C-alpha positions in Angstrom: 78.5 129.9 76.5 78.6 129.2 80.4 78.0 132.4 82.6 79.5 131.8 85.5 82.6 129.3 84.7 84.0 127.7 82.1 84.3 124.7 84.2 80.4 124.0 84.9 79.5 121.2 87.3 77.9 118.3 85.4 75.3 116.0 86.8 77.3 113.6 88.5 79.5 116.4 90.5 76.9 118.8 91.5 77.3 119.7 95.2 73.0 119.9 95.3 73.0 117.0 92.9 70.8 114.3 94.0 73.2 111.3 93.1 74.7 109.5 95.8 78.0 108.3 95.0 80.9 106.4 96.7 81.4 109.0 99.8 77.8 109.8 100.2 76.9 106.3 100.4 79.5 105.8 102.9 78.5 108.6 105.0 74.9 107.9 104.8 75.6 104.4 105.9 76.6 106.4 109.3 73.8 108.9 109.6 71.0 106.5 108.8 67.9 106.4 111.3 67.6 102.5 112.5 64.0 103.0 113.2 61.0 104.9 112.4 61.0 106.8 115.8 64.3 108.2 114.8 63.3 109.0 111.1 62.4 112.6 110.3 59.8 113.7 108.3 57.4 111.9 105.8 55.0 111.9 109.1 52.1 110.6 106.6 54.1 108.0 105.2 56.0 107.4 108.6 52.4 107.0 110.5 50.8 104.7 107.7 53.8 102.7 107.6 53.8 102.2 111.4 50.7 100.7 111.4 51.1 98.3 108.5 54.3 96.9 110.2 53.0 97.0 114.0 49.7 95.2 112.7 51.9 92.0 110.8 54.3 91.5 114.1 50.8 91.1 116.0 49.7 88.7 113.4 53.2 86.9 113.4 53.5 87.4 109.4 54.9 88.6 106.9 54.7 92.5 106.3 52.8 93.4 103.2 54.9 94.5 100.1 55.5 97.9 100.1 55.9 100.6 97.3 57.9 104.2 98.1 57.8 106.9 95.6 59.4 110.1 95.4 62.8 112.1 94.2 65.9 110.6 95.2 67.5 111.8 98.2 64.3 111.5 100.0 64.7 108.3 102.4 63.1 105.5 100.3 66.7 103.2 101.0 66.4 104.4 104.5 62.9 103.5 105.0 63.2 100.1 103.4 66.3 99.2 105.8 64.1 100.7 108.8 61.0 98.3 107.9 63.5 95.3 108.0 64.7 96.3 111.6 60.8 96.9 112.6 60.3 93.6 111.5 63.5 91.3 112.7 64.2 90.5 109.3 67.6 90.6 106.7 67.5 93.0 104.0 68.6 92.1 100.2 69.4 95.0 98.0 69.0 95.0 94.6 68.0 97.2 91.8 65.9 97.1 88.5 68.7 97.5 85.8 70.7 94.9 87.4 67.5 92.3 86.7 68.1 91.9 82.8 66.3 88.6 82.7 63.8 86.5 85.0 66.7 83.8 85.4 68.2 86.7 87.6 65.2 87.4 89.5 64.2 83.6 89.7 68.1 83.3 91.5 67.6 85.7 93.7 63.6 84.7 94.8 64.8 81.5 95.2 67.7 82.2 97.5 65.0 84.2 100.1 64.9 83.0 103.6 61.2 83.3 105.3 60.3 86.7 105.9 63.1 88.5 104.5 63.0 91.6 103.1 64.1 92.3 99.6 64.8 96.0 98.4 64.5 96.3 94.7 65.5 100.1 93.5 64.4 102.2 90.9 61.6 98.9 90.3 60.3 100.4 86.8 63.8 100.1 85.4 63.3 96.2 85.6 63.4 94.0 82.3 59.8 92.9 81.0 60.3 89.1 81.4 61.7 89.6 85.0 58.8 92.1 85.8 55.8 89.2 84.6 57.8 86.3 86.8 57.9 89.1 89.7 53.8 89.1 90.0 53.0 85.7 90.6 55.6 85.6 93.3 54.4 88.4 95.0 50.8 87.3 94.7 51.3 83.5 95.2 55.0 83.3 96.6 55.8 80.9 93.9 57.6 81.2 90.3 57.4 79.1 87.1 61.3 78.4 85.9 61.2 77.3 82.3 63.8 74.7 81.7 64.6 73.7 77.8 63.7 75.2 74.8 60.9 75.7 71.9 58.3 72.7 71.9 60.3 70.9 74.5 60.6 73.2 77.0 58.7 72.3 80.7 57.6 75.0 83.5 58.8 74.0 86.8 57.1 75.4 89.7 59.4 76.3 92.7 57.7 77.4 95.8 59.1 80.5 97.8 59.1 81.5 101.6 57.0 84.4 102.3 58.9 87.4 102.1 58.4 91.3 102.1 59.0 93.2 98.6 59.8 97.0 99.3 60.0 98.1 95.5 61.3 102.2 95.3 61.1 104.1 92.5 61.7 108.0 91.7 58.5 107.5 88.3 55.6 105.9 89.6 54.0 106.8 86.5 56.6 103.8 84.2 55.0 100.6 86.6 52.1 98.8 84.8 48.7 98.9 86.6 49.4 94.8 87.4 52.9 95.4 89.2 51.1 98.5 91.0 48.0 96.9 92.2 50.5 93.7 93.9 52.0 96.4 96.8 49.5 96.1 99.6 51.0 99.8 100.9 51.8 103.0 98.8 53.7 105.8 100.0 54.8 109.0 98.0 58.0 110.6 99.8 57.3 114.1 99.6 60.2 117.1 99.3 61.2 118.4 102.7 60.1 121.5 104.6 62.9 123.6 105.9 62.4 123.0 109.6 62.4 119.3 109.2 65.2 119.8 107.2 66.9 121.5 110.1 65.8 118.7 112.7 67.9 116.3 109.9 70.9 118.7 110.1 71.3 118.8 113.8 70.9 115.4 114.1 73.5 114.8 111.4 75.8 116.9 113.0 75.7 115.2 116.6 76.4 112.2 114.9 79.5 113.8 113.0 80.4 115.6 116.2 80.1 119.2 114.3 79.1 121.7 116.8 76.0 123.9 115.0 73.6 126.5 116.3 70.0 127.1 115.0 70.6 129.9 112.9 73.7 128.1 110.9 71.1 124.7 110.3 68.5 127.0 109.1 70.6 128.6 107.0 72.0 125.0 105.1 68.5 123.6 105.3 67.5 126.4 103.3 69.9 125.8 100.5 69.2 122.0 100.8 66.2 121.9 97.9 63.9 119.9 100.4 66.4 117.1 100.0 68.2 115.6 103.1 70.6 113.9 100.8 71.4 117.8 99.8 71.0 118.9 103.2 73.9 116.4 105.0 76.4 117.0 101.8 76.1 121.0 102.3 76.5 120.3 106.1 79.9 118.3 105.5 81.1 120.8 102.8 80.2 123.6 105.5 81.5 121.5 108.3 85.2 121.1 106.4 85.1 125.2 105.7 84.1 125.7 109.6 87.1 123.7 110.8 90.0 125.4 108.4 88.4 129.2 108.5 86.9 129.2 111.9 86.8 127.7 115.2 84.7 124.4 113.8 81.5 125.8 114.9 78.6 126.6 112.4 76.7 129.7 112.1 74.7 132.0 110.0 77.7 133.4 108.8 79.6 130.7 108.7 77.5 128.6 106.4 76.9 131.6 104.1 80.5 132.1 103.7 81.3 128.4 103.0 78.3 128.0 100.9 79.5 131.0 98.8 82.4 129.2 98.3 80.6 126.6 96.6 78.2 128.5 94.9 75.3 127.5 96.0 73.6 130.3 96.5 70.6 130.9 98.5 67.7 129.2 97.1 69.7 126.4 96.4 71.1 127.2 93.0 74.5 126.0 91.8 76.7 127.6 88.8 74.6 125.0 86.3 71.1 126.7 87.4 72.4 130.4 87.6 73.9 129.7 83.9 70.7 128.4 82.5 68.9 131.0 84.2 71.4 133.7 82.7 71.5 132.3 79.4 67.4 132.6 79.2 67.1 136.1 80.4 70.6 138.0 78.8 70.6 136.2 75.7 66.7 135.3 74.7 65.5 137.9 76.6 63.4 135.3 79.1 62.0 133.1 76.1 60.7 131.6 75.0 63.5 129.6 73.9 64.0 125.5 72.4 65.0 123.3 74.9 68.4 122.5 72.1 69.0 126.3 71.9 69.0 127.2 75.6 71.4 123.9 76.1 73.7 125.5 73.5 74.2 128.4 74.7 75.0 127.2 78.3 77.3 124.5 76.9 75.8 121.5 78.4 74.0 118.4 76.8 70.3 118.7 76.2 69.5 115.9 78.7 71.5 117.6 81.1 69.8 121.0 81.1 66.3 119.1 81.1 67.1 116.4 83.6 69.5 117.9 86.3 68.7 121.6 86.2 65.1 122.5 84.7 63.4 120.3 87.7 64.6 122.6 90.4 64.0 125.6 88.7 60.1 124.6 87.4 59.7 123.5 91.1 60.8 126.8 92.6 58.9 128.9 89.9 61.6 130.1 87.6 61.1 128.6 84.7 58.4 127.1 83.0 57.6 125.1 80.3 55.4 125.9 77.2 54.7 124.4 74.0 56.5 127.1 72.1 59.8 127.0 74.7 61.1 127.6 77.9 59.9 130.7 79.5 61.6 133.0 82.6 58.9 133.8 85.3 59.3 137.3 87.0 60.5 135.4 89.8 63.7 134.5 87.8 63.9 138.1 86.7 64.0 139.2 90.4 66.4 136.2 92.4 69.7 137.4 89.3 68.8 140.9 90.1 67.7 142.1 86.6 65.0 144.0 85.5 62.6 142.6 83.2 62.2 144.2 79.4 58.2 145.4 78.7 56.8 144.1 76.4 54.2 145.6 74.0 51.2 144.0 73.5 50.6 142.1 70.5 54.3 142.7 69.7 56.6 140.4 67.5 56.2 137.2 68.7 52.9 137.6 70.5 52.3 138.9 74.2 54.7 137.1 76.6 53.4 134.4 79.1 53.6 136.4 82.0 52.0 139.6 80.2 48.9 141.5 82.1 
């Protein structure tokens, strides 16, 4: 049952989703900063990376291998392109799922030029044989290409020019220690504060030739889930609304009206998020309830609820995962304007997780 609409958004088409489709990728390419000075947010990672790159340029050497971890949409791809630009080197972009065999990786590595940056997105999803080949390539700048099969197989060493590998991952814990240890610099990307997102929105608005005031940018930033990709997507939708329904200027009132049309509320929750919370509160009294049962109640797949809706709800303190199931927090009741039922201590099902 969907509490808001019969056509709940899927993971692929959510306005507040972190996956970039073709349109997002094209717009992001135009909005991406070109150097570290333009890059907004991630102050600690930016400062540390600036030192690494300046030291490499002073030595006239290739920069150390870089590992960037963090949630989607925080700027890992953008930073990889900035690394290449700062080093004056070309960049080659591929992803872990695209490298299924060691031969795939060998073909890429053998075609690199000296100093080139190889950006490997979702590096934790690379196949094990390719991963083991990467160890030697990163450390010794050579790979052993196996020719033939069985007892007659021979290993031909192939020297590689010095290069910089930039690995990006959303799940750093899945990287094996031998691979993680070969990166000279590791940076973890944090979610953005609202003030940082306002700077991102003002910069993007200038590039998109959209006029927005401070309050309008703040309204969009507050609903962007701490993610620049979502902020830029919401900015484009509010721009459309302002051009059609108003004079083209984004104010707080226009931003709020536009995002109400797209059903993104003041905390950044969309229809799917609110459907999960509403089912949890109204059908199950705030929980605890099992994930599969909750997924059936909102008419979604178990994986969609667990991987698409829950992470943000947990991060916002609206939902808790417990050994007994999913439980709504007092903040969830307050956000939906509902009153939490009083449960007698030691009653049926035992005391609630948040009972005094």
